[in-house]
C-alpha positions in Angstrom: 40.5 -25.1 31.0 38.4 -22.6 29.0 38.7 -18.9 28.7 38.2 -16.8 31.9 36.1 -13.6 32.3 39.4 -11.7 32.9 41.1 -13.4 29.8 37.8 -12.6 27.6 37.8 -8.5 28.6 41.5 -8.6 27.8 40.8 -10.0 24.3 37.7 -7.7 23.8 40.6 -4.5 24.6 43.1 -6.1 22.4 40.8 -6.1 19.4 39.7 -2.2 20.7 36.0 -3.2 21.0 34.3 -0.3 23.1 32.3 -1.8 25.9 31.1 -1.0 29.4 30.9 -3.5 32.1 29.0 -3.8 35.0 30.0 -5.5 38.4 26.7 -7.2 40.2 25.8 -10.3 42.2 25.1 -13.4 40.6 22.1 -13.7 38.4 20.3 -16.6 36.5 17.5 -14.9 35.0 16.9 -11.9 32.7 14.7 -10.4 35.3 17.2 -10.6 38.1 19.7 -9.3 35.8 17.5 -6.3 34.7 18.0 -5.1 38.4 21.1 -4.0 38.1 21.6 -3.2 34.4 17.9 -2.5 33.1 18.0 1.0 33.5 21.0 1.7 31.2 19.4 1.4 27.8 20.0 -1.0 25.5 18.7 -5.2 24.9 18.9 -7.7 27.5 19.7 -11.0 26.0 18.3 -14.6 26.7 20.5 -17.8 26.1 19.6 -21.1 24.8 22.3 -24.2 25.0 20.2 -27.0 22.7 21.1 -30.2 21.5 19.8 -32.3 18.5 19.5 -36.1 18.4 22.9 -36.4 16.8 24.7 -34.8 19.6 25.6 -31.1 17.4 25.2 -28.4 19.9 23.8 -24.8 19.1 23.5 -21.6 21.0 20.6 -19.2 20.3 21.1 -15.9 21.4 17.9 -13.7 21.4 16.4 -10.4 22.7 14.6 -11.2 26.1 11.2 -10.4 24.8 11.8 -12.4 21.5 9.6 -15.3 21.2 11.5 -18.6 20.4 9.5 -21.8 19.6 11.6 -24.8 19.9 9.6 -26.9 17.4 9.4 -24.1 14.5 13.4 -23.9 15.2 13.6 -27.4 14.7 11.4 -27.9 11.4 13.6 -24.7 10.3 17.0 -26.4 10.8 15.6 -29.4 9.1 15.3 -31.7 12.3 11.8 -32.4 12.2 9.5 -31.2 15.0 11.2 -32.5 18.2 15.0 -32.6 16.9 16.1 -30.4 19.4 16.3 -30.0 23.0 17.7 -28.3 25.7 21.2 -29.6 26.4 22.4 -31.7 29.0 23.6 -29.9 32.1 26.6 -31.6 32.0 27.5 -30.6 28.5 28.2 -26.8 29.8 31.2 -28.0 31.5 32.6 -30.3 28.5 31.4 -28.4 25.6 31.0 -24.7 26.5 33.3 -24.6 29.7 31.2 -22.4 31.2 29.1 -22.6 34.7 25.3 -22.8 35.1 23.7 -19.5 34.0 26.6 -18.3 31.8 25.7 -19.3 28.6 26.5 -16.5 25.8 27.5 -15.9 22.3 31.4 -15.4 24.0 31.5 -19.3 25.3 32.2 -20.0 21.4 35.8 -18.7 22.1 36.8 -22.4 23.5 38.1 -24.8 21.6 35.9 -27.2 22.7 32.9 -25.0 21.4 34.4 -25.2 17.7 31.5 -27.0 16.4 28.7 -25.3 18.3 26.5 -23.6 15.9 25.8 -19.8 16.9 22.3 -18.1 15.8 21.9 -14.4 16.9 18.7 -12.5 17.0 18.3 -10.0 13.9 17.1 -8.0 16.2 20.3 -7.2 18.0 21.1 -4.8 15.1 18.1 -2.5 15.9 19.8 -1.9 19.4 22.3 0.8 20.6 23.8 -1.9 22.5 23.2 -5.5 23.9 23.9 -7.1 27.1 25.6 -10.1 27.7 27.6 -12.1 30.6 31.4 -12.3 29.6 31.4 -16.1 30.6 30.4 -15.1 34.0 27.2 -14.3 35.5 28.4 -11.8 38.2 29.3 -9.5 35.4 27.1 -7.9 32.5 28.8 -5.6 29.4 27.2 -3.9 27.1 28.3 -3.4 23.5 27.0 -2.8 19.8 26.2 -5.8 17.7 28.9 -5.0 15.1 31.2 -5.2 18.2 30.3 -8.7 18.8 30.7 -9.6 14.8 34.2 -7.9 15.2 34.9 -10.7 17.9 33.5 -12.9 16.4 35.3 -12.7 13.3 38.6 -12.7 15.1 38.2 -16.1 16.4 37.2 -17.4 12.8 33.5 -17.2 13.2 30.9 -15.7 10.6 28.2 -13.8 12.5 24.6 -15.5 11.9 21.5 -13.1 12.4 17.9 -14.8 11.6 14.8 -13.8 12.4 14.0 -16.1 15.5 10.2 -15.3 15.3 9.5 -16.4 11.9 7.6 -19.4 10.8 8.5 -20.2 7.0 6.2 -23.1 5.5 8.6 -26.1 5.1 8.0 -28.9 2.9 8.8 -30.8 -0.5 9.2 -27.4 -2.5 10.2 -25.1 0.9 13.5 -26.8 2.3 13.8 -25.9 5.8 15.8 -22.1 5.9 18.1 -22.7 8.3 19.6 -26.1 7.4 23.0 -24.6 6.6 23.5 -23.8 10.6 23.1 -27.5 11.4 26.9 -28.1 12.7 29.0 -30.4 10.4 30.9 -31.8 13.2 29.4 -33.5 16.2 30.5 -34.2 19.8 29.8 -37.7 21.4 29.0 -37.0 25.3 27.6 -39.8 27.7 24.0 -38.9 28.3 22.9 -40.8 31.6 19.9 -39.5 33.3 20.0 -35.9 31.3 19.3 -33.0 33.3 18.3 -29.9 30.6 19.8 -26.8 31.2 17.5 -24.4 32.6 17.0 -21.4 29.8 19.8 -19.1 30.6 19.3 -15.6 31.3 15.3 -15.6 31.2 12.0 -16.9 32.4 10.8 -20.1 31.0 7.3 -18.5 29.9 9.3 -17.1 26.7 10.0 -20.7 25.0 7.2 -22.6 23.5 8.9 -26.1 24.1 6.9 -29.5 23.1 7.8 -31.4 26.4 6.2 -34.6 24.9 8.8 -34.8 22.1 11.7 -35.7 24.6 9.6 -38.3 26.3 8.4 -39.9 23.2 10.9 -41.5 20.8 8.9 -40.8 17.4 10.7 -41.4 14.5 10.7 -38.7 11.8 11.4 -39.1 8.4 14.5 -37.2 7.4 13.6 -33.8 5.9 15.6 -32.8 3.1 18.5 -30.6 3.9 18.4 -27.3 2.1 21.1 -25.0 1.8 21.4 -21.2 2.7 23.9 -18.8 1.8 24.6 -16.6 4.8 26.1 -13.8 3.2 23.4 -13.6 0.5 21.0 -14.3 2.6 18.7 -16.7 -0.2 17.8 -20.4 -0.1 19.7 -22.1 -2.9 17.4 -23.6 -5.0 18.0 -27.4 -5.6 17.8 -27.2 -9.7 19.7 -23.6 -10.1 23.4 -23.6 -10.6 25.1 -22.6 -7.6 28.7 -22.3 -5.9 27.4 -25.4 -3.6 26.2 -27.6 -6.8 29.0 -26.9 -9.4 32.4 -28.0 -8.2 34.4 -25.8 -10.6 32.4 -22.8 -8.7 32.9 -24.1 -5.2 36.8 -24.5 -6.3 36.7 -21.2 -7.9 35.1 -19.8 -4.7 37.9 -21.5 -2.3 40.6 -19.9 -4.6 39.0 -16.4 -4.5 38.9 -16.8 -0.7 42.4 -18.0 -0.3 43.8 -15.3 -2.5 41.9 -12.5 -1.1 43.3 -13.5 2.5 46.7 -13.6 1.1 46.5 -10.2 -0.1 45.1 -8.7 3.0 48.0 -10.6 5.2 50.8 -9.1 2.7 51.3 -5.7 4.3 54.6 -3.7 4.4 54.5 -3.6 8.3 53.2 -7.4 8.5 56.4 -8.1 6.2 58.8 -5.9 8.4 57.5 -7.5 11.4 57.9 -11.0 10.1 61.1 -10.9 8.0 62.1 -14.2 7.4 59.3 -16.3 9.0 56.5 -14.4 6.8 55.9 -17.4 4.9 55.3 -19.6 7.6 52.9 -16.9 9.6 50.7 -16.4 6.4 50.4 -20.1 6.0 49.5 -20.5 9.9 47.5 -17.4 9.3 45.5 -18.5 6.0 44.8 -22.2 7.9 43.3 -20.6 11.3 41.2 -18.2 9.5 40.0 -20.2 6.3 39.5 -23.7 8.3 35.8 -23.1 9.5 35.1 -21.2 6.0 36.1 -23.9 3.9 34.6 -26.6 6.4 31.2 -24.9 5.8 31.6 -24.5 2.1 32.2 -28.5 2.2 29.2 -29.1 4.2 26.9 -26.8 2.1 28.4 -28.6 -1.2 27.3 -31.9 0.4 23.9 -30.8 1.8 23.2 -29.1 -1.8 24.0 -32.4 -3.3 21.5 -34.3 -0.8 18.7 -31.7 -1.5 19.0 -32.2 -5.4 18.9 -35.9 -5.2 16.0 -35.3 -2.8 14.6 -33.2 -5.6 15.0 -35.3 -8.4 13.7 -38.5 -6.6 10.5 -36.6 -5.6 9.8 -35.2 -9.2 10.8 -38.6 -10.6 7.3 -40.3 -11.9 7.4 -43.8 -13.3 5.7 -45.0 -16.4 2.8 -46.8 -15.8 3.2 -50.8 -16.2 
């Protein structure tokens, strides 16, 4: 069983995250939610639960007035024009463990959602506070984007804010800018007559979706996967050395992350608290907090190798016979 609303709110309080809580009747659209909290200021959010052809899942959380074009988003992820669609309704319970209408960034707290990629609207950072359902759509809470980041960090997630309305060109020399956010793991679900999940928390007119792409199985050529360093916000060129293209640099990055975390754990009060069990506690904490980071580094390293191979192949000219 996944986290409940009460458990999530208790977790936020434990983290000393400041939030305001508003109880209201069950709502399924942002317009309905606005009737109860629209006069409180701040930004209302809409949330999409998406799936690609390889059964990898994504949550896209955006301000209510942000326009999300799913064809463009699919290309930016390196999945082709029709490579992403609304997830089937049954996956809500199996993956996110939330009812219909309750998709939010908080749903990644559940272990079953560990491979779900979370993309956040960079517009959240411009708001004094933002509204989200705390795993239940009979309640809304408002908090600052920095506090959402704090929560995500506490569960081993790095908040990823992107411009969801951007439409950068994708081609041979311009790899997809969001490819680093394609999940490394996948969850296989049975998809009998899939019933797509309606867009969570907003009207359908706010999303441009290619409905024909889900009705016709069009085979598209694989787009080379580019790597994006989330912290540096820069695309890694396939012919420029980086931590994701040099094994020695990758190992050094892993060691730096590990030593930094060890130093942050070994504090006087921490030592007093755990005593003879210190080693075990530190080891467990390191494993929990670095697991997703290392998986991401490995995926980025693999994707960069793929991009470099593609680049080399497209720039190799055969001699005429």
